[in-house]
Every structure is written in C-alpha cells, then in structure tokens.
KEKE-3310 file (N, C-alpha, C; in steps of 0.2 Angstrom, whole numbers, plus 5000, padded with zeros to 4 digits):
npx = (5015:5016:5009:5012:5017:5029:5044:5048:5038:5024:5012:5001:4990:4973:4960:4943:4933:4920:4921:4921:4926:4938:4954:4968:4986:4995:5010:5025:5020:5024:5025:5014:5006:4992:4977:4965:4950:4938:4942:4948:4938:4933:4941:4938:4925:4927:4930:4921:4908:4893:4891:4888:4878:4887:4894:4897:4883:4883:4880:4889:4893:4907:4913:4926:4935:4946:4959:4970:4985:4983:4979:4971:4968:4980:4994:5003:5015:5014:5008:4995:4981:4966:4950:4937:4920:4913:4895:4886:4887:4882:4883:4878:4876:4888:4888:4886:4899:4907:4914:4921:4934:4934:4936:4951:4951:4959:4955:4960:4974:4975:4969:4980:4990:4988:4980:4965:4951:4943:4928:4919:4915:4928:4936:4951:4957:4949:4945:4940:4949:4958:4953:4959:4972:4968:4964:4977:4983:4978:4979:4995:4994:4989:5002:5011:5006:5010:5022:5020:5016:5006:4995:4988:4976:4966:4954:4960:4957:4943:4941:4942:4940:4948:4957:4968:4985:4993:4993:4994:4984:4972:4961:4961:4955:4942:4940:4934:4920:4912:4905:4915:4927:4935:4944:4941:4926:4916:4922:4920:4907:4905:4914:4905:4893:4898:4903:4889:4884:4892:4889:4875:4876:4881:4893:4912:4922:4940:4953:4963:4972:4977:4992:4997:5010:5014:5025:5035:5049:5068:5078:5072:5071:5081:5098:5100:5092:5083:5075:5065:5054:5054:5048:5035:5030:5029:5020:5006:5005:5003:4989:4973:4968:4977:4987:4998:5010:5018:5030:5033:5036:5035:5031:5028:5042:5050:5047:5054:5070:5084:5089:5076:5070:5078:5078:5082:5091:5089:5092:5087:5090:5097:5088:5085:5079:5069:5068:5058:5048:5050:5055:5048:5047:5058:5074:5087:5083:5079:5069:5068:5063:5054:5036:5031:5025:5013:5007:4992:4988:4973:4963:4949:4936:4936:4924:4909:4893:4889:4886:4900:4912:4924:4932:4929:4933:4939:4943:4936:4925:4913:4899:4896:4887:4889:4884:4876:4883:4893:4907:4906:4916:4932:4939:4934:4933:4946:4952:4957:4963:4975:4981:4983:4992:5003:5006:5009:5021:5030:5030:5036:5048:5053:5054:5064:5073:5078:5077:5072:5060:5045)
npy = (5449:5435:5430:5428:5417:5406:5408:5414:5412:5418:5420:5432:5433:5440:5445:5440:5427:5431:5444:5457:5450:5438:5437:5439:5442:5436:5436:5433:5425:5417:5425:5426:5412:5405:5410:5402:5406:5396:5385:5389:5394:5383:5374:5381:5377:5366:5367:5375:5379:5369:5361:5346:5334:5331:5341:5358:5368:5381:5393:5399:5407:5408:5414:5420:5437:5442:5454:5460:5458:5452:5450:5449:5437:5429:5429:5442:5443:5453:5457:5447:5451:5446:5444:5436:5438:5438:5431:5426:5426:5422:5429:5430:5418:5414:5423:5418:5414:5425:5429:5418:5405:5393:5374:5367:5376:5393:5402:5405:5406:5417:5427:5430:5432:5442:5451:5456:5448:5442:5434:5429:5416:5411:5422:5427:5414:5405:5391:5396:5405:5399:5400:5408:5401:5390:5398:5403:5392:5385:5393:5390:5378:5380:5383:5374:5364:5365:5360:5347:5341:5335:5334:5326:5323:5314:5307:5296:5289:5290:5292:5276:5270:5264:5266:5255:5258:5257:5267:5265:5257:5261:5270:5287:5296:5293:5297:5311:5308:5305:5310:5312:5309:5299:5286:5274:5265:5258:5259:5272:5276:5269:5278:5290:5285:5286:5296:5305:5299:5304:5317:5317:5315:5325:5329:5326:5320:5314:5311:5305:5313:5309:5313:5313:5318:5319:5317:5326:5334:5328:5335:5346:5356:5358:5354:5353:5364:5369:5356:5346:5339:5344:5358:5354:5349:5359:5367:5360:5357:5369:5371:5371:5362:5352:5339:5329:5323:5314:5307:5297:5279:5283:5283:5269:5264:5259:5247:5238:5232:5240:5233:5230:5243:5250:5260:5254:5259:5261:5260:5266:5270:5281:5287:5288:5279:5270:5255:5252:5264:5269:5278:5290:5299:5308:5311:5314:5327:5332:5331:5317:5312:5301:5297:5310:5308:5309:5310:5317:5320:5324:5331:5329:5340:5355:5360:5356:5351:5349:5349:5359:5361:5374:5390:5406:5424:5429:5420:5411:5396:5388:5383:5379:5377:5375:5385:5386:5382:5369:5360:5343:5334:5338:5333:5331:5344:5349:5342:5349:5360:5354:5349:5363:5368:5360:5362:5374:5374:5365:5373:5385:5380:5375:5387:5393:5383:5384:5397:5404:5408:5399)
npz = (5432:5431:5420:5407:5395:5389:5376:5364:5355:5363:5374:5383:5395:5400:5411:5419:5428:5429:5424:5410:5399:5394:5388:5377:5372:5358:5354:5342:5333:5318:5303:5289:5290:5286:5293:5300:5304:5308:5314:5325:5333:5332:5340:5353:5356:5358:5372:5377:5390:5394:5385:5385:5394:5405:5409:5415:5416:5413:5400:5388:5374:5369:5358:5349:5347:5335:5336:5330:5321:5311:5293:5277:5280:5283:5296:5301:5307:5318:5336:5339:5344:5356:5362:5371:5375:5390:5394:5402:5415:5433:5445:5458:5463:5470:5482:5496:5498:5499:5509:5514:5514:5502:5504:5497:5485:5478:5486:5499:5497:5487:5494:5504:5497:5490:5497:5492:5484:5472:5473:5464:5456:5456:5452:5444:5445:5440:5429:5419:5413:5405:5391:5384:5381:5373:5363:5359:5359:5348:5335:5338:5334:5320:5314:5317:5309:5296:5297:5298:5312:5323:5336:5348:5361:5374:5383:5396:5407:5420:5437:5441:5430:5417:5401:5390:5391:5381:5366:5354:5352:5348:5339:5337:5334:5337:5348:5349:5347:5357:5374:5383:5378:5375:5367:5367:5365:5373:5386:5386:5388:5400:5408:5407:5414:5425:5430:5428:5439:5451:5449:5451:5464:5470:5470:5463:5451:5447:5435:5422:5408:5392:5380:5364:5351:5336:5321:5326:5325:5327:5340:5347:5360:5376:5384:5402:5411:5402:5397:5386:5391:5403:5400:5396:5406:5415:5408:5407:5421:5426:5422:5429:5440:5436:5444:5442:5432:5419:5407:5392:5398:5411:5428:5429:5423:5434:5436:5426:5421:5415:5403:5398:5395:5387:5373:5358:5345:5326:5309:5293:5278:5281:5290:5307:5319:5332:5339:5351:5361:5375:5380:5377:5366:5369:5374:5385:5387:5376:5359:5350:5338:5339:5343:5355:5370:5384:5400:5410:5426:5434:5447:5456:5454:5464:5469:5476:5477:5491:5510:5519:5529:5535:5536:5539:5533:5544:5552:5559:5562:5551:5540:5523:5508:5491:5476:5461:5444:5439:5434:5434:5432:5426:5414:5402:5395:5397:5388:5375:5381:5386:5374:5367:5376:5374:5360:5360:5366:5358:5347:5352:5354:5342:5336:5343:5340:5328:5324:5313:5300:5297)
capx = (5021:5017:5004:5015:5019:5033:5050:5049:5031:5022:5005:5000:4983:4970:4952:4940:4928:4916:4922:4917:4929:4944:4958:4976:4990:4999:5018:5030:5017:5026:5022:5012:5003:4984:4973:4958:4946:4933:4946:4950:4932:4930:4944:4936:4919:4926:4932:4916:4904:4887:4892:4884:4874:4892:4899:4894:4877:4885:4879:4892:4895:4913:4915:4932:4936:4953:4959:4976:4990:4980:4978:4971:4967:4986:4998:5007:5021:5013:5004:4988:4976:4960:4944:4931:4917:4907:4890:4882:4887:4877:4888:4875:4877:4893:4887:4886:4905:4910:4918:4924:4938:4932:4942:4955:4951:4964:4953:4965:4980:4975:4969:4985:4997:4985:4974:4960:4949:4938:4924:4912:4918:4936:4940:4958:4960:4944:4946:4937:4953:4961:4949:4966:4976:4964:4965:4985:4984:4973:4986:5001:4992:4989:5008:5015:5004:5015:5029:5017:5016:4999:4992:4981:4975:4960:4952:4962:4954:4939:4940:4944:4938:4954:4958:4974:4990:4995:4988:4993:4977:4966:4960:4961:4949:4934:4938:4929:4914:4908:4905:4920:4931:4939:4943:4938:4918:4913:4925:4917:4900:4906:4915:4900:4888:4902:4902:4883:4882:4894:4886:4870:4876:4882:4902:4915:4928:4945:4956:4970:4972:4985:4992:5002:5013:5016:5029:5040:5057:5072:5082:5069:5072:5089:5100:5100:5085:5077:5073:5058:5049:5052:5044:5029:5026:5027:5015:5003:5004:5000:4982:4969:4966:4982:4990:5003:5012:5022:5031:5036:5033:5034:5032:5030:5048:5053:5045:5057:5076:5086:5089:5070:5067:5082:5075:5087:5092:5090:5094:5085:5092:5098:5082:5086:5074:5071:5063:5053:5049:5049:5057:5041:5051:5063:5081:5092:5079:5078:5066:5072:5060:5048:5030:5031:5018:5015:4999:4992:4982:4967:4961:4940:4935:4935:4918:4904:4886:4887:4890:4908:4915:4929:4933:4928:4941:4940:4945:4929:4922:4907:4898:4892:4886:4892:4878:4877:4885:4899:4909:4907:4923:4936:4942:4931:4933:4952:4956:4959:4967:4981:4983:4985:4997:5007:5006:5014:5027:5033:5031:5041:5055:5055:5057:5069:5079:5078:5079:5069:5051:5043)
capy = (5445:5428:5430:5427:5411:5405:5413:5416:5411:5419:5422:5435:5433:5444:5442:5435:5421:5436:5451:5457:5446:5435:5438:5438:5444:5430:5438:5428:5421:5417:5428:5423:5408:5406:5409:5396:5407:5392:5380:5393:5392:5374:5372:5384:5374:5358:5368:5378:5375:5368:5356:5340:5335:5330:5348:5364:5370:5388:5394:5403:5406:5408:5418:5425:5442:5443:5460:5464:5454:5446:5455:5446:5430:5428:5432:5449:5442:5457:5454:5446:5451:5443:5443:5432:5440:5434:5433:5422:5425:5422:5429:5430:5410:5416:5427:5415:5412:5431:5431:5413:5400:5386:5370:5366:5382:5398:5408:5407:5408:5423:5432:5430:5434:5449:5455:5454:5442:5441:5428:5427:5410:5411:5426:5424:5408:5401:5387:5400:5407:5394:5402:5410:5395:5387:5403:5403:5385:5385:5397:5387:5372:5382:5386:5368:5359:5365:5357:5339:5339:5333:5334:5322:5322:5312:5305:5290:5287:5294:5288:5269:5266:5268:5262:5253:5263:5257:5272:5263:5252:5264:5276:5292:5301:5291:5302:5316:5305:5304:5317:5310:5311:5293:5284:5267:5267:5253:5262:5280:5274:5267:5285:5296:5284:5287:5305:5306:5296:5307:5323:5318:5314:5331:5327:5326:5315:5315:5306:5306:5314:5305:5316:5310:5322:5315:5321:5331:5332:5329:5341:5351:5356:5360:5352:5356:5367:5370:5351:5349:5336:5347:5364:5352:5346:5366:5369:5354:5359:5376:5370:5372:5357:5347:5338:5327:5323:5309:5306:5290:5274:5288:5280:5263:5262:5257:5239:5237:5233:5244:5230:5230:5250:5255:5260:5251:5262:5257:5266:5265:5276:5287:5289:5285:5276:5267:5249:5253:5270:5269:5286:5294:5302:5313:5308:5320:5333:5334:5326:5311:5310:5298:5301:5311:5305:5310:5309:5323:5318:5329:5329:5329:5347:5358:5363:5351:5354:5347:5354:5356:5364:5377:5396:5414:5428:5431:5414:5407:5391:5389:5378:5382:5372:5379:5384:5388:5378:5367:5354:5337:5331:5343:5330:5332:5350:5349:5339:5354:5364:5350:5350:5370:5370:5357:5366:5382:5372:5362:5378:5390:5376:5375:5393:5394:5380:5387:5405:5406:5407:5393)
capz = (5435:5430:5415:5401:5394:5382:5376:5357:5354:5369:5376:5390:5396:5406:5411:5427:5426:5429:5422:5405:5394:5394:5381:5378:5366:5355:5352:5340:5328:5311:5297:5283:5291:5285:5300:5299:5312:5308:5317:5331:5335:5333:5347:5359:5356:5361:5378:5381:5394:5391:5379:5385:5401:5410:5409:5418:5411:5410:5392:5384:5366:5369:5353:5348:5342:5334:5335:5325:5319:5303:5286:5273:5280:5285:5301:5299:5313:5322:5340:5339:5351:5354:5367:5372:5380:5395:5393:5405:5422:5437:5452:5464:5465:5474:5486:5500:5497:5498:5516:5518:5511:5501:5503:5490:5481:5479:5490:5505:5495:5483:5499:5507:5493:5487:5501:5489:5480:5469:5475:5459:5452:5458:5448:5440:5447:5438:5424:5413:5409:5399:5385:5381:5382:5369:5356:5357:5357:5340:5332:5337:5329:5314:5314:5317:5303:5290:5299:5299:5317:5325:5342:5350:5368:5375:5391:5396:5414:5426:5442:5442:5425:5412:5395:5390:5391:5374:5363:5347:5351:5347:5334:5342:5331:5340:5354:5348:5344:5364:5378:5388:5372:5376:5361:5368:5364:5378:5392:5386:5392:5408:5410:5407:5418:5433:5429:5429:5446:5454:5449:5455:5473:5471:5472:5457:5451:5442:5430:5417:5401:5388:5373:5360:5349:5331:5317:5330:5323:5332:5341:5349:5368:5378:5390:5408:5414:5396:5394:5383:5394:5409:5400:5395:5412:5418:5405:5409:5428:5424:5421:5434:5443:5435:5449:5441:5426:5419:5400:5391:5403:5418:5436:5427:5422:5439:5436:5422:5420:5409:5397:5396:5395:5383:5365:5353:5339:5320:5303:5287:5272:5285:5294:5312:5324:5337:5340:5355:5363:5381:5382:5375:5361:5372:5379:5387:5387:5368:5355:5346:5332:5339:5345:5362:5373:5390:5404:5415:5431:5436:5453:5456:5454:5472:5470:5477:5480:5499:5515:5520:5536:5533:5540:5534:5532:5552:5554:5561:5558:5548:5536:5519:5502:5485:5473:5454:5438:5439:5432:5440:5429:5422:5409:5394:5393:5398:5384:5370:5385:5385:5367:5367:5379:5370:5354:5362:5370:5353:5341:5356:5354:5335:5333:5347:5339:5321:5324:5305:5298:5294)
cpx = (5021:5011:5005:5019:5024:5038:5049:5042:5028:5014:5005:4993:4979:4962:4951:4936:4922:4915:4919:4920:4935:4948:4966:4979:4995:5006:5022:5027:5020:5022:5020:5007:4994:4982:4965:4955:4940:4936:4947:4945:4930:4935:4941:4927:4920:4928:4927:4911:4897:4886:4889:4882:4881:4896:4894:4888:4878:4884:4883:4895:4901:4916:4920:4932:4943:4954:4966:4980:4989:4978:4978:4971:4974:4989:5003:5014:5020:5009:4998:4984:4969:4956:4940:4926:4914:4900:4883:4882:4882:4881:4884:4875:4883:4893:4887:4895:4911:4916:4920:4929:4935:4938:4943:4955:4958:4960:4958:4971:4981:4974:4974:4990:4994:4983:4967:4958:4944:4933:4919:4918:4925:4939:4944:4960:4955:4947:4945:4943:4958:4957:4956:4970:4974:4965:4971:4987:4983:4979:4992:5000:4993:4997:5013:5011:5007:5022:5026:5018:5009:5000:4987:4979:4967:4962:4954:4959:4950:4939:4945:4944:4946:4955:4966:4979:4993:4991:4988:4989:4972:4966:4958:4956:4942:4933:4933:4922:4910:4911:4911:4926:4937:4939:4943:4930:4916:4915:4923:4912:4901:4908:4910:4895:4893:4902:4895:4882:4885:4889:4880:4869:4879:4890:4903:4921:4934:4947:4961:4968:4978:4986:4997:5003:5015:5018:5033:5047:5062:5076:5078:5070:5080:5091:5099:5093:5080:5075:5066:5052:5047:5048:5037:5025:5025:5021:5008:5001:5003:4993:4977:4967:4971:4986:4997:5005:5019:5024:5034:5032:5032:5034:5032:5036:5050:5052:5049:5064:5079:5086:5080:5067:5073:5079:5082:5086:5094:5091:5090:5086:5091:5095:5085:5079:5074:5065:5057:5053:5046:5051:5052:5044:5056:5068:5085:5088:5078:5074:5070:5069:5055:5042:5031:5025:5019:5005:4998:4986:4978:4964:4952:4939:4933:4928:4911:4898:4884:4890:4895:4909:4923:4928:4931:4934:4942:4943:4941:4928:4915:4905:4894:4891:4886:4885:4879:4879:4892:4901:4909:4914:4926:4938:4939:4933:4941:4958:4960:4964:4975:4984:4986:4991:5004:5009:5011:5022:5032:5035:5035:5048:5057:5058:5064:5075:5081:5080:5077:5062:5051:5043)
cpy = (5438:5426:5429:5421:5411:5410:5417:5418:5415:5421:5425:5435:5438:5441:5438:5431:5427:5442:5450:5452:5444:5435:5437:5441:5439:5436:5433:5424:5423:5421:5424:5415:5409:5404:5406:5399:5400:5387:5383:5393:5385:5372:5376:5381:5368:5361:5371:5375:5373:5364:5349:5339:5331:5336:5353:5366:5379:5389:5400:5402:5406:5410:5422:5429:5443:5450:5464:5457:5450:5452:5449:5439:5426:5433:5437:5448:5449:5454:5452:5447:5450:5443:5439:5435:5436:5437:5431:5421:5425:5423:5430:5424:5411:5421:5424:5412:5420:5432:5423:5408:5394:5380:5368:5370:5386:5403:5410:5409:5415:5428:5434:5433:5442:5454:5456:5450:5442:5435:5425:5422:5408:5416:5424:5418:5402:5398:5391:5404:5405:5395:5405:5407:5392:5392:5402:5396:5384:5388:5393:5380:5372:5383:5378:5363:5361:5362:5348:5337:5341:5334:5333:5321:5318:5308:5298:5285:5292:5289:5282:5266:5268:5263:5259:5258:5264:5261:5269:5259:5254:5269:5283:5297:5300:5296:5307:5313:5304:5311:5317:5312:5305:5290:5276:5268:5265:5258:5271:5280:5273:5275:5289:5292:5286:5295:5308:5304:5301:5314:5321:5316:5321:5333:5327:5321:5316:5310:5309:5308:5311:5311:5314:5317:5317:5319:5327:5329:5332:5333:5347:5350:5357:5357:5355:5358:5369:5362:5350:5345:5340:5355:5360:5350:5354:5368:5365:5356:5365:5376:5369:5365:5349:5345:5334:5325:5319:5307:5299:5285:5278:5282:5271:5260:5257:5250:5236:5237:5237:5241:5229:5238:5254:5254:5259:5255:5260:5263:5263:5270:5281:5291:5284:5284:5272:5260:5249:5262:5271:5276:5291:5300:5308:5308:5313:5326:5335:5328:5322:5308:5306:5301:5302:5309:5306:5309:5314:5320:5325:5328:5331:5338:5350:5359:5357:5353:5349:5352:5353:5362:5368:5384:5401:5418:5430:5426:5409:5402:5391:5384:5382:5376:5378:5379:5385:5381:5376:5361:5348:5334:5336:5339:5332:5337:5353:5347:5345:5360:5361:5349:5358:5370:5366:5359:5371:5380:5370:5370:5384:5387:5376:5382:5394:5389:5382:5393:5408:5404:5400:5392)
cpz = (5431:5425:5409:5400:5389:5381:5369:5355:5361:5370:5383:5390:5400:5407:5419:5424:5425:5427:5415:5399:5397:5388:5381:5371:5365:5351:5349:5336:5321:5308:5292:5283:5292:5291:5298:5305:5312:5313:5324:5335:5336:5340:5353:5359:5359:5370:5382:5385:5390:5385:5378:5393:5406:5411:5412:5414:5410:5404:5391:5377:5365:5361:5353:5343:5341:5333:5332:5325:5314:5298:5280:5273:5283:5293:5299:5302:5318:5328:5339:5345:5350:5362:5366:5378:5386:5395:5398:5412:5426:5444:5457:5467:5470:5481:5493:5502:5499:5505:5518:5512:5510:5500:5496:5485:5482:5484:5495:5503:5491:5488:5503:5502:5492:5492:5499:5486:5477:5469:5470:5455:5451:5454:5443:5441:5444:5432:5418:5410:5405:5392:5382:5379:5375:5362:5354:5355:5350:5335:5332:5332:5322:5311:5313:5312:5298:5291:5298:5307:5319:5332:5343:5355:5368:5383:5390:5403:5418:5430:5441:5435:5419:5408:5394:5389:5383:5370:5357:5346:5348:5341:5337:5340:5335:5346:5354:5346:5352:5369:5381:5385:5375:5368:5362:5369:5370:5385:5392:5390:5399:5411:5412:5412:5426:5434:5431:5437:5451:5455:5452:5463:5475:5474:5464:5457:5446:5437:5427:5410:5397:5381:5369:5354:5342:5325:5320:5328:5330:5333:5345:5359:5369:5382:5396:5411:5408:5393:5392:5386:5401:5406:5397:5401:5415:5415:5407:5418:5429:5424:5427:5433:5442:5442:5448:5432:5424:5410:5399:5396:5409:5423:5434:5424:5426:5440:5430:5425:5414:5403:5393:5393:5390:5375:5361:5345:5333:5314:5297:5281:5276:5288:5302:5316:5329:5337:5344:5356:5370:5383:5380:5370:5363:5376:5379:5387:5380:5364:5351:5339:5333:5342:5354:5365:5380:5395:5409:5419:5433:5442:5452:5458:5462:5474:5470:5480:5487:5503:5517:5526:5532:5538:5535:5536:5539:5554:5558:5558:5555:5543:5530:5512:5496:5481:5466:5450:5438:5436:5435:5439:5425:5414:5402:5391:5393:5391:5377:5373:5384:5378:5366:5370:5377:5365:5354:5363:5363:5347:5345:5355:5348:5333:5336:5344:5332:5320:5315:5305:5296:5288)
residu = (MET:SER:ASN:THR:PHE:GLY:LYS:ILE:PHE:THR:LEU:THR:THR:PHE:GLY:GLU:SER:HIS:GLY:ASP:ALA:ILE:GLY:GLY:VAL:VAL:ASP:GLY:MET:PRO:ALA:GLY:ILE:GLU:ILE:ASP:THR:ASP:PHE:ILE:GLN:LYS:GLU:LEU:ASN:ARG:ARG:ARG:PRO:GLY:GLN:SER:ASN:ILE:THR:THR:SER:ARG:ASN:GLU:ALA:ASP:ARG:VAL:GLU:LEU:LEU:SER:GLY:ILE:PHE:ASN:GLY:ARG:SER:THR:GLY:CYS:PRO:ILE:GLY:PHE:ILE:VAL:ARG:ASN:THR:ASN:GLN:HIS:SER:THR:ASP:TYR:ASP:ASN:MET:ARG:ASP:LEU:PHE:ARG:PRO:SER:HIS:ALA:ASP:PHE:THR:TYR:PHE:THR:LYS:TYR:GLY:GLU:ARG:ASP:HIS:ARG:GLY:GLY:GLY:ARG:SER:SER:ALA:ARG:ILE:THR:ILE:SER:ARG:VAL:VAL:ALA:GLY:ALA:LEU:ALA:LYS:LEU:ALA:ILE:LYS:GLN:LEU:GLY:ILE:THR:ILE:HIS:ALA:PHE:THR:SER:GLN:VAL:GLY:ASN:ILE:ALA:ILE:ASP:ARG:ASP:TYR:SER:ARG:TYR:ASP:LEU:SER:ILE:SER:GLU:LYS:ASN:ALA:VAL:ARG:CYS:PRO:ASP:ALA:GLU:LYS:ALA:ILE:GLN:MET:GLU:GLN:LEU:ILE:LYS:GLN:VAL:LYS:ALA:GLU:GLY:ASP:THR:ILE:GLY:GLY:ILE:ILE:THR:CYS:VAL:VAL:LYS:GLY:CYS:PRO:ALA:GLY:LEU:GLY:ASP:PRO:GLU:PHE:GLY:LYS:LEU:HIS:ALA:GLN:LEU:ALA:ALA:ALA:MET:LEU:SER:ILE:ASN:ALA:ALA:LYS:GLY:PHE:GLU:TYR:GLY:GLU:GLY:PHE:ASP:CYS:VAL:ASN:SER:LYS:GLY:SER:GLU:GLN:ASN:ASP:ILE:PHE:THR:SER:ASN:ASN:GLN:SER:VAL:SER:THR:LYS:THR:ASN:HIS:SER:GLY:GLY:ILE:GLN:GLY:GLY:ILE:SER:ASN:GLY:GLN:ASP:ILE:TYR:PHE:ARG:VAL:ALA:PHE:LYS:PRO:VAL:ALA:THR:ILE:LEU:LYS:ASP:GLN:GLN:THR:ILE:ASN:THR:ASP:GLY:LYS:PRO:THR:THR:PHE:LYS:ALA:GLN:GLY:ARG:HIS:ASP:PRO:CYS:VAL:LEU:PRO:ARG:ALA:VAL:PRO:ILE:VAL:GLU:ALA:MET:ALA:ALA:MET:VAL:ILE:LEU:ASP:ASN:PHE:LEU:ALA:ASN:LYS:HIS:ALA:LYS:LEU)
# end
C-alpha cells in the first residue's frame, strides 16, 4: 500500500526487524552507472548497529546481496533487487511485550489498523527497515555523483547541546571522525558524554540532523503540490522517530524583516547566483542552484529501560520494563538515512525534469 517511494527512481521495501531479511527493489536506476559495491557497503556500515558504545549493541554485519540489475559492474536499467539478512535477533527480549502497547511506539496503531502485530523489535515499524533506504540511497548517490551533486548530513544538536547553525563555518568531513557524527570536535565530545549519561540512566535523548546538498542544478521540483522542499519534507518525516522538518532559515525567518530575508540575485558570466541563501536553495518549490540545506528533528527513542505504565491488549493497566539492545540516541545512525532519502529525492526529480539518461 505505502511501501514504494519515488515516481521515476523508485524503491519498494520489504522485511521485518526479526524476520529472515530486509530487502528492496530499486526501479528506474539509469543504465550504465558504475556500481561501487564497496561504497554501498560503506554506507550500510555507517547505519549498522554496534558501531560504537553509544549505539545499540545488536551485532549485525548488514552485508548487502545485490541480486539483479547489474552486469559487468554497471547498472543495466533493469530493477535492482537486494537483501540484507538478519543474523543476530534476540526475539525473546520482547516476550514481555507480546500483549501490551508500548508508550509512543506503533504497537497500538498497527494493531488497530491491521488486527495483527509483530511484537518482536517492532516488526515492520522498526528502524531496521531503513536498511533498504540506505542501499537505494547509495545507488542514487552513485548516479548523482556524475552530475557533481554531493550530499552531507551531520548531527548538529543532541539534547540542549548544539553547534552553530551556519554550516559554512565547519569542515563537514570531520563529522565522520567521531561517533556522534558532528563537525564540531568539542561539541561532539559533549554530545557523546550526554548520550552515555542518559544511556546509563536507562533513558534516551533526541536531537537534530542538518543536511547540505551541494551542486544541485536549478530547476528541480514542481509548483503547487510537487514542491521540492515538500518532497524532501515527506521523505524525511517518513524516517522513524523524525518529528520536524525545516529548510533554509526555517522557523528562524520569523525574526527577520523581508528586507533582511530576501536573497539578492547577482550575475557573473551568465551564471546567476544570490548574495545570501536564506531560502535554502529552493524558491517557489524549485531549486535555484544554491546549496539546499535543511534540518530534521528526531525525538528521543521510545524504548527506555525504565518501568513504564501502559495497558495490555485487553485494555487493562499494567507495568512493564523494556529489555534487550536499543539505541539511547538515534542521531548517529540516522545521518546516513537522511542522506539516502535526500539522494533519492534529488535523483528522482532530476530524472523527471530531464526525461533523459544521465
């Protein structure tokens, strides 16, 4: 029903957290793109569990198996099928949640809608399903790389610890040098300490991821209901635990006057640019050639290792305490997911705009 993303470049996903495998089918991948399998695996490694002491200890290799659509190392233009097998499930950790609804989880809503619920790790509602998005996003990145487009997301806030909103002040490559994926080394240490603290308390913490798209040509996106920023918002808010989206100056623009917010156009050798970029690279729902930048807010992970009040499937009050292995903060592992969704949106719009091969 709603398991397919995109219009021309599409991803259809399948699988559950504690099933045999997570997988997907990518259709609309342009033919002739060199498929760097090491790069795809590297992207998955950025998302995989157990990569540091501030993430879940679930030990999954997350090795991708590409099943079709590739010949002699290049895309053929045919559907690319893939799977990532689950190998380290501890399903018994969820036995005490079989007949109750966890607060702020999808347990109640899934049960109400379908009349059935896989209680093991959240089943289809688990963030483990985002594996498929990262694989598809890596393929999209390989395609848009030929256009000179790059996408870099990073953790810009954890709890009340935040870096400057002006991303141009930072070397964004530094974000991959620490466990939090923050381009400010000092703030990264503080963020990591905060995550460790809430983890020790059996609690969780949320934060914000900023994403910057560079090299995107002008003209992507459509007026009215197909606005590029609306597509990006829908993509980001479809990620587990995402609670808010803003692009450009976002909510901060209300503190300025129009004379301060307007991006003045300049021209140099027939190349149009702007003196400022308060608009976030999108005007009228269409890219203007400047950096596209946006922020995504993520809530604290709903699973906490503390006693909580809830009700069971019969509607009776009960108390429970979660067990097992969970992330105290989703931010570090969500960074590659944000990038992946952005890459798919940009490629999908490029293909729709040009109706041609790369």
